[in-house]
TILO-293482 format. One line per 5 residues: number of its first residue (from 1); their letters; for each residue y, x, z of C-alpha. Coordinates in steps of 0.1 Angstrom, whole numbers, always signed. Last residue first. Layout:
% residues N
NUM	a	Y/X/Z | ... .
***
This chain:
% residues 523
523	xxxxx	+932/+641/-591 | +923/+645/-555 | +922/+607/-549 | +883/+606/-548 | +874/+570/-539 .
518	xxxxx	+848/+563/-512 | +830/+531/-504 | +816/+530/-469 | +789/+510/-452 | +787/+507/-414 .
513	xxxxx	+761/+513/-388 | +759/+507/-350 | +774/+473/-352 | +739/+458/-359 | +754/+434/-385 .
508	xxxxx	+769/+461/-407 | +806/+472/-403 | +827/+476/-434 | +845/+508/-445 | +868/+516/-474 .
503	xxxxx	+875/+553/-474 | +900/+571/-496 | +891/+608/-501 | +914/+638/-507 | +894/+669/-517 .
498	xxxxx	+898/+703/-502 | +878/+731/-519 | +857/+754/-498 | +830/+758/-525 | +805/+737/-505 .
493	xxxxx	+832/+710/-505 | +857/+703/-476 | +867/+667/-470 | +903/+654/-466 | +912/+621/-450 .
488	xxxxx	+922/+586/-459 | +913/+554/-441 | +908/+517/-449 | +891/+489/-429 | +871/+460/-443 .
483	xxxxx	+871/+429/-420 | +847/+422/-392 | +864/+445/-366 | +840/+459/-340 | +840/+494/-355 .
478	xxxxx	+878/+497/-352 | +879/+522/-323 | +851/+542/-339 | +869/+545/-372 | +902/+555/-355 .
473	xxxxx	+884/+583/-335 | +868/+596/-367 | +903/+596/-384 | +915/+620/-357 | +894/+648/-372 .
468	xxxxx	+919/+650/-401 | +936/+684/-392 | +902/+701/-390 | +894/+692/-426 | +862/+670/-424 .
463	xxxxx	+828/+681/-436 | +817/+691/-401 | +828/+657/-389 | +800/+642/-409 | +774/+657/-386 .
458	xxxxx	+749/+676/-409 | +713/+665/-415 | +721/+637/-439 | +745/+659/-460 | +720/+687/-462 .
453	xxxxx	+692/+664/-472 | +713/+648/-500 | +721/+683/-514 | +756/+696/-510 | +782/+701/-538 .
448	xxxxx	+806/+677/-522 | +812/+654/-552 | +777/+658/-567 | +761/+649/-533 | +783/+618/-530 .
443	xxxxx	+774/+608/-566 | +737/+610/-557 | +740/+581/-532 | +742/+586/-495 | +721/+572/-466 .
438	xxxxx	+721/+577/-429 | +753/+597/-426 | +756/+612/-392 | +779/+609/-362 | +758/+588/-338 .
433	xxxxx	+780/+559/-347 | +762/+557/-380 | +772/+560/-417 | +759/+543/-448 | +772/+558/-480 .
428	xxxxx	+785/+550/-515 | +806/+574/-536 | +816/+558/-569 | +798/+557/-603 | +770/+536/-588 .
423	xxxxx	+735/+546/-599 | +716/+548/-566 | +735/+521/-547 | +732/+496/-575 | +695/+506/-580 .
418	xxxxx	+689/+502/-542 | +706/+468/-543 | +683/+457/-570 | +653/+470/-553 | +663/+454/-520 .
413	xxxxx	+668/+421/-537 | +634/+424/-553 | +619/+433/-520 | +635/+404/-502 | +625/+379/-529 .
408	xxxxx	+589/+391/-530 | +589/+392/-492 | +599/+356/-490 | +572/+346/-516 | +544/+365/-498 .
403	xxxxx	+553/+349/-464 | +555/+315/-480 | +521/+320/-496 | +507/+333/-463 | +520/+302/-444 .
398	xxxxx	+509/+278/-471 | +474/+290/-469 | +460/+318/-491 | +422/+317/-489 | +405/+348/-503 .
393	xxxxx	+376/+339/-526 | +340/+334/-519 | +351/+306/-495 | +356/+283/-525 | +318/+283/-529 .
388	xxxxx	+305/+277/-564 | +310/+313/-572 | +295/+325/-605 | +293/+362/-600 | +315/+390/-615 .
383	xxxxx	+343/+377/-593 | +380/+375/-601 | +412/+368/-581 | +445/+357/-596 | +479/+357/-578 .
378	xxxxx	+508/+339/-595 | +545/+347/-589 | +579/+333/-582 | +573/+295/-585 | +604/+275/-576 .
373	xxxxx	+595/+240/-563 | +600/+250/-527 | +596/+288/-524 | +568/+301/-546 | +534/+318/-550 .
368	xxxxx	+510/+299/-573 | +473/+307/-565 | +444/+316/-588 | +406/+316/-584 | +381/+331/-607 .
363	xxxxx	+345/+330/-619 | +321/+348/-642 | +341/+380/-650 | +331/+405/-677 | +334/+382/-706 .
358	xxxxx	+331/+403/-738 | +356/+395/-765 | +346/+384/-800 | +371/+356/-800 | +400/+356/-775 .
353	xxxxx	+392/+345/-740 | +404/+316/-719 | +385/+287/-734 | +367/+278/-701 | +330/+271/-700 .
348	xxxxx	+321/+308/-696 | +347/+310/-667 | +323/+291/-644 | +336/+282/-610 | +372/+284/-621 .
343	xxxxx	+393/+274/-590 | +429/+264/-595 | +457/+266/-570 | +487/+242/-576 | +518/+240/-598 .
338	xxxxx	+498/+225/-627 | +517/+242/-655 | +524/+274/-636 | +487/+275/-627 | +477/+271/-663 .
333	xxxxx	+501/+299/-673 | +486/+322/-647 | +452/+315/-661 | +464/+325/-695 | +480/+357/-682 .
328	xxxxx	+448/+365/-664 | +427/+360/-696 | +448/+385/-715 | +416/+404/-724 | +404/+409/-689 .
323	xxxxx	+411/+438/-693 | +444/+452/-707 | +435/+486/-692 | +407/+482/-668 | +412/+457/-640 .
318	xxxxx	+397/+467/-607 | +430/+459/-589 | +462/+449/-606 | +499/+446/-598 | +531/+435/-616 .
313	xxxxx	+515/+418/-646 | +544/+401/-663 | +552/+364/-666 | +577/+351/-691 | +611/+334/-692 .
308	xxxxx	+624/+345/-658 | +652/+365/-675 | +644/+395/-653 | +606/+392/-659 | +585/+368/-638 .
303	xxxxx	+557/+380/-616 | +519/+382/-622 | +495/+395/-596 | +460/+406/-607 | +425/+408/-591 .
298	xxxxx	+392/+425/-594 | +357/+431/-582 | +357/+409/-551 | +341/+420/-518 | +360/+393/-499 .
293	xxxxx	+380/+416/-477 | +381/+441/-506 | +399/+417/-528 | +427/+409/-503 | +432/+446/-494 .
288	xxxxx	+434/+456/-531 | +460/+429/-538 | +481/+439/-508 | +480/+476/-518 | +490/+468/-554 .
283	xxxxx	+517/+444/-543 | +533/+468/-519 | +533/+497/-544 | +549/+474/-570 | +576/+464/-546 .
278	xxxxx	+586/+500/-536 | +599/+503/-501 | +565/+508/-483 | +558/+503/-446 | +575/+470/-440 .
273	xxxxx	+558/+453/-470 | +525/+467/-460 | +529/+457/-423 | +538/+422/-434 | +508/+419/-456 .
268	xxxxx	+483/+431/-430 | +498/+410/-402 | +497/+379/-423 | +461/+387/-435 | +449/+390/-399 .
263	xxxxx	+466/+357/-389 | +452/+340/-419 | +417/+354/-412 | +418/+341/-376 | +431/+307/-386 .
258	xxxxx	+404/+305/-413 | +377/+314/-388 | +389/+287/-364 | +391/+262/-392 | +357/+270/-406 .
253	xxxxx	+342/+269/-371 | +317/+240/-378 | +300/+235/-345 | +262/+231/-345 | +241/+219/-316 .
248	xxxxx	+205/+229/-324 | +175/+212/-307 | +141/+228/-308 | +106/+213/-304 | +77/+236/-297 .
243	xxxxx	+41/+229/-305 | +17/+251/-285 | -1/+220/-270 | +32/+205/-260 | +67/+221/-257 .
238	xxxxx	+100/+202/-255 | +137/+209/-255 | +140/+245/-265 | +176/+255/-272 | +198/+266/-300 .
233	xxxxx	+236/+266/-298 | +249/+274/-333 | +285/+284/-342 | +291/+278/-379 | +307/+294/-408 .
228	xxxxx	+307/+272/-440 | +288/+273/-473 | +291/+255/-506 | +257/+250/-523 | +263/+213/-531 .
223	xxxxx	+237/+204/-505 | +255/+224/-479 | +248/+260/-469 | +251/+272/-433 | +267/+305/-423 .
218	xxxxx	+259/+321/-390 | +272/+325/-354 | +251/+327/-323 | +245/+309/-290 | +210/+312/-274 .
213	xxxxx	+193/+289/-250 | +167/+303/-226 | +131/+293/-229 | +122/+330/-229 | +94/+327/-255 .
208	xxxxx	+107/+298/-276 | +143/+311/-274 | +132/+345/-286 | +111/+330/-314 | +141/+309/-326 .
203	xxxxx	+164/+340/-325 | +140/+360/-346 | +136/+332/-371 | +174/+328/-374 | +180/+365/-381 .
198	xxxxx	+153/+365/-408 | +169/+335/-425 | +205/+349/-422 | +206/+370/-454 | +194/+341/-475 .
193	xxxxx	+222/+318/-464 | +208/+291/-441 | +205/+254/-447 | +171/+256/-463 | +158/+276/-434 .
188	xxxxx	+167/+246/-411 | +139/+227/-429 | +139/+201/-456 | +120/+168/-463 | +134/+149/-433 .
183	xxxxx	+169/+156/-445 | +164/+138/-477 | +156/+104/-461 | +185/+105/-437 | +209/+114/-466 .
178	xxxxx	+222/+149/-473 | +258/+161/-478 | +258/+188/-452 | +290/+177/-436 | +282/+140/-435 .
173	xxxxx	+245/+145/-426 | +255/+167/-397 | +282/+143/-385 | +257/+114/-387 | +231/+130/-365 .
168	xxxxx	+200/+150/-377 | +165/+142/-366 | +129/+153/-371 | +139/+182/-394 | +110/+201/-408 .
163	xxxxx	+100/+235/-393 | +64/+223/-397 | +50/+240/-366 | +82/+249/-347 | +96/+213/-347 .
158	xxxxx	+131/+203/-356 | +161/+186/-340 | +196/+184/-354 | +231/+181/-340 | +264/+186/-359 .
153	xxxxx	+293/+184/-334 | +317/+154/-335 | +291/+135/-315 | +287/+98/-324 | +250/+101/-333 .
148	xxxxx	+243/+124/-304 | +259/+101/-279 | +240/+71/-294 | +208/+91/-292 | +215/+100/-256 .
143	xxxxx	+221/+64/-248 | +189/+54/-266 | +170/+80/-247 | +185/+70/-214 | +176/+34/-222 .
138	xxxxx	+140/+45/-231 | +137/+65/-199 | +150/+36/-179 | +126/+12/-196 | +97/+36/-190 .
133	xxxxx	+107/+40/-153 | +109/+3/-149 | +75/-2/-165 | +60/+23/-141 | +77/+7/-112 .
128	xxxxx	+66/-27/-122 | +29/-17/-127 | +28/+2/-94 | +44/-28/-76 | +19/-52/-93 .
123	xxxxx	-11/-30/-84 | +0/-26/-47 | +7/-62/-43 | -26/-73/-58 | -45/-47/-37 .
118	xxxxx	-29/-61/-5 | -36/-97/-16 | -73/-95/-25 | -84/-104/+10 | -63/-135/+5 .
113	xxxxx	-92/-151/-13 | -94/-185/+2 | -56/-189/-4 | -61/-183/-41 | -39/-154/-53 .
108	xxxxx	-15/-154/-82 | +0/-124/-100 | +33/-108/-113 | +51/-141/-121 | +73/-139/-151 .
103	xxxxx	+71/-171/-171 | +40/-158/-188 | +23/-155/-154 | +31/-192/-147 | +17/-202/-181 .
98	xxxxx	-15/-184/-175 | -19/-198/-140 | -12/-234/-152 | -38/-231/-179 | -64/-216/-154 .
93	xxxxx	-58/-246/-132 | -47/-241/-97 | -63/-245/-63 | -52/-234/-28 | -22/-215/-39 .
88	xxxxx	-4/-182/-34 | +20/-171/-62 | +30/-135/-62 | +65/-123/-73 | +73/-86/-76 .
83	xxxxx	+104/-65/-71 | +108/-35/-95 | +142/-45/-110 | +158/-50/-75 | +194/-62/-75 .
78	xxxxx	+208/-79/-106 | +177/-86/-127 | +154/-91/-98 | +178/-115/-81 | +181/-137/-112 .
73	xxxxx	+143/-134/-116 | +137/-146/-81 | +160/-176/-86 | +139/-187/-116 | +106/-180/-97 .
68	xxxxx	+117/-201/-67 | +125/-230/-90 | +91/-228/-106 | +74/-225/-71 | +86/-258/-60 .
63	xxxxx	+110/-269/-33 | +112/-300/-11 | +77/-303/+5 | +63/-270/-8 | +33/-266/-31 .
58	xxxxx	+25/-233/-48 | +33/-211/-18 | +54/-181/-26 | +50/-144/-18 | +81/-124/-27 .
53	xxxxx	+78/-86/-26 | +104/-59/-25 | +128/-82/-7 | +166/-80/-7 | +172/-95/+28 .
48	xxxxx	+207/-108/+21 | +206/-115/-16 | +171/-131/-16 | +176/-145/+19 | +202/-171/+8 .
43	xxxxx	+179/-184/-20 | +149/-186/+3 | +168/-204/+31 | +180/-230/+7 | +145/-234/-8 .
38	xxxxx	+130/-242/+25 | +101/-229/+46 | +109/-192/+52 | +89/-163/+67 | +106/-129/+68 .
33	xxxxx	+83/-99/+68 | +88/-62/+75 | +64/-35/+64 | +49/-4/+78 | +14/+4/+63 .
28	xxxxx	-17/+0/+84 | -35/-18/+56 | -49/-42/+82 | -13/-54/+88 | -12/-69/+53 .
23	xxxxx	-42/-91/+58 | -29/-102/+93 | +5/-111/+78 | -11/-133/+51 | -33/-150/+77 .
18	xxxxx	-3/-158/+100 | +16/-173/+71 | -14/-194/+60 | -18/-207/+96 | +20/-214/+99 .
13	xxxxx	+19/-235/+68 | +54/-241/+52 | +53/-208/+31 | +80/-188/+13 | +71/-153/+25 .
8	xxxxx	+97/-125/+18 | +83/-91/+22 | +104/-60/+27 | +81/-30/+22 | +83/+1/+43 .
3	xxx	+53/+19/+27 | +36/+10/-6 | +0/+0/+0 .
***
């Protein structure tokens, strides 16, 4: 018998009640018993006493067993799902007994066979508890299944013997592109890139032996053969007769990886633009770095000419001579026309080559680089393999494209200003408050007869006539002024000649430097 049972006995015969208690007491198991005679007492006691067992007489003066069974089921559903109801009767037809059991009674006992009561209680309780556990397990299973189905992560279950999928949730099917029917005919190995199959088997065997979950990163392949980076949490969830069942929780980390790559590329590009002054050098190095990161064979960058009426190849990587036979300029023209990136998965199907030309590259991707609606350049990447996967090529997000466009404008402006500075027919210089020239044009060197290096490494007051040193004090006193200031003084050339110079100075934004335009008034 189950210990510590609360028994509610609905019986109007004291003799039967006493007999029932004696039969139960012989089992030597603690129990408490409340004896009731009316329906009102019974209904009140159900919620108050909360019995594990209800023993009900078949015939009561003002209450019948059918009404009692209905109230019991209400109590059982709300309070005690494993409680049992046993009918005690003197005589009953087999038909009535069967119908009563169908309505939810757990058993019936004839009053002349009460010796069977303890075993009947024990059997019914055991049966109800087992059924309750099974229902609870099924409910938990359904709840878990619903959670798995609605999870934003991709979840799949497979067995070690067949390696076939037993389950894949909605998110997994959506991302992979398979139907429920299709997924049961493939294995996790079909989702892996070829290079990761051995790695996955090794991890699976390790989890099966150690029974410890493993987290690792890999690339999974969709039905359309595109791939994506994923973080996989693999664990053993069941083992029976040597057959292991694994569950994998998969997180698509494409966005995380893309953000990391974009940040890395942004730092790389900005460092290149800051390190080198020549625009062509910057573009060549950036293009090479982008191609090598994706193990691509070649790439080109096209920018506009001075009149902005045609594109010129400003940088190339892995392109021999005019190769690829003007294909790059044609691709760039298509990008200009559409104003958005274009992926060429199979260049053999595109009419981009002149006749009788050998096709070296099999696929390509091109990006327009611009500010607003103004396209400044086109970047083209090439692969010698047919690349169905967009991830095979560098991804240039809006941030990287804007960064590249801004630096293109900046470098072009700097190049133009440098040429103006370099070839100006007047003396141009940038001086600093530390007493040195920071930059001078060739005309200044020709005027003084000193090399550029000599001028930059000599305090500018050393070139001044001693009687004109006061002008330096005047300059420094007016450095904060925003308008152009004018001075005259005499400089000494390498040959010792005095030349009269007229200086027009303007302070730069950092206040520590100023630009000067110098006119030779000697003549």
